[in-house]
C-alpha positions as semicolon CSV with decimal commas, in nm:
position;residue;x (nm);y (nm);z (nm)
1;M;4,757;7,588;7,137
2;I;5,077;7,735;7,269
3;D;5,267;7,486;7,484
4;P;5,478;7,654;7,755
5;S;5,755;7,400;7,693
6;I;5,842;7,573;7,363
7;I;5,908;7,905;7,540
8;H;6,261;7,917;7,681
9;L;6,326;8,141;7,981
10;N;6,706;8,142;7,946
11;Y;6,674;8,245;7,581
12;I;6,431;8,528;7,663
13;K;6,670;8,660;7,928
14;K;6,912;8,736;7,640
15;E;6,697;8,776;7,325
16;P;6,328;8,823;7,236
17;Q;6,141;8,507;7,136
18;S;5,857;8,525;6,885
19;G;5,621;8,273;6,734
20;S;5,280;8,212;6,585
21;D;4,988;7,975;6,625
22;R;4,665;7,955;6,421
23;G;4,630;8,323;6,335
24;L;4,804;8,454;6,647
25;R;5,150;8,605;6,655
26;Y;5,332;8,670;6,980
27;L;5,652;8,816;7,120
28;F;5,821;8,745;7,456
29;V;6,071;9,008;7,576
30;K;6,260;9,056;7,902
31;G;6,149;9,390;8,045
32;K;6,149;9,595;8,363
33;D;5,865;9,694;8,593
34;E;5,840;9,841;8,943
35;S;5,948;9,511;9,101
36;G;6,247;9,451;8,870
37;D;6,284;9,218;8,571
38;C;5,963;9,093;8,412
39;L;5,832;8,913;8,105
40;E;5,658;9,140;7,853
41;V;5,431;8,949;7,616
42;T;5,259;9,099;7,313
43;A;4,994;8,933;7,096
44;W;4,852;9,043;6,762
45;P;4,661;8,887;6,471
46;E;4,830;8,763;6,156
47;P;4,926;8,832;5,879
48;L;5,173;9,113;5,956
49;C;5,498;9,105;6,155
50;Y;5,534;9,301;6,480
51;G;5,693;9,603;6,315
52;K;5,426;9,635;6,045
53;T;5,121;9,575;6,267
54;P;4,945;9,893;6,385
55;A;4,963;9,954;6,761
56;H;4,585;9,938;6,804
57;L;4,588;9,571;6,697
58;K;4,853;9,468;6,955
59;E;4,777;9,370;7,312
60;S;5,050;9,342;7,577
61;R;5,070;9,201;7,927
62;T;5,342;9,171;8,191
63;F;5,421;8,849;8,378
64;P;5,688;8,737;8,627
65;L;6,021;8,647;8,461
66;S;5,999;8,283;8,570
67;E;5,876;7,943;8,455
68;E;5,545;8,018;8,628
69;G;5,527;8,347;8,437
70;I;5,577;8,158;8,111
71;R;5,290;7,922;8,198
72;E;5,067;8,220;8,284
73;A;5,164;8,392;7,959
74;A;5,090;8,079;7,754
75;D;4,747;8,054;7,918
76;W;4,681;8,420;7,839
77;L;4,792;8,374;7,477
78;N;4,574;8,066;7,436
79;G;4,277;8,264;7,569
80;W;4,365;8,556;7,341
81;S;4,372;8,320;7,046
82;A;4,030;8,178;7,137
83;R;3,878;8,526;7,179
84;H;4,013;8,646;6,846
85;A;3,961;8,327;6,642
86;G;3,894;8,406;6,280
87;A;3,962;8,776;6,321
88;R;4,212;8,898;6,064
89;P;4,153;9,272;6,047
90;E;4,296;9,481;5,768
91;A;4,597;9,685;5,881
């Protein structure tokens, strides 16, 4: 389970933050949308890194660039992990 307390908003404002949890890999990046700065979150199954994972295996979502956005993103990632449990497709 991804705990929102391990995701650091001030860090993400300057650099991407990545991590993994039980078969899930994820990436938090500061992005832009129609309302300004946002939090872009991408999830994909292990074992490959972001750059080596085919695009069709990645799923991305946008959240507010805020502590609330981080909590929403962690909830989404935890749900993603539960939906894809045990799935480790070949790249």
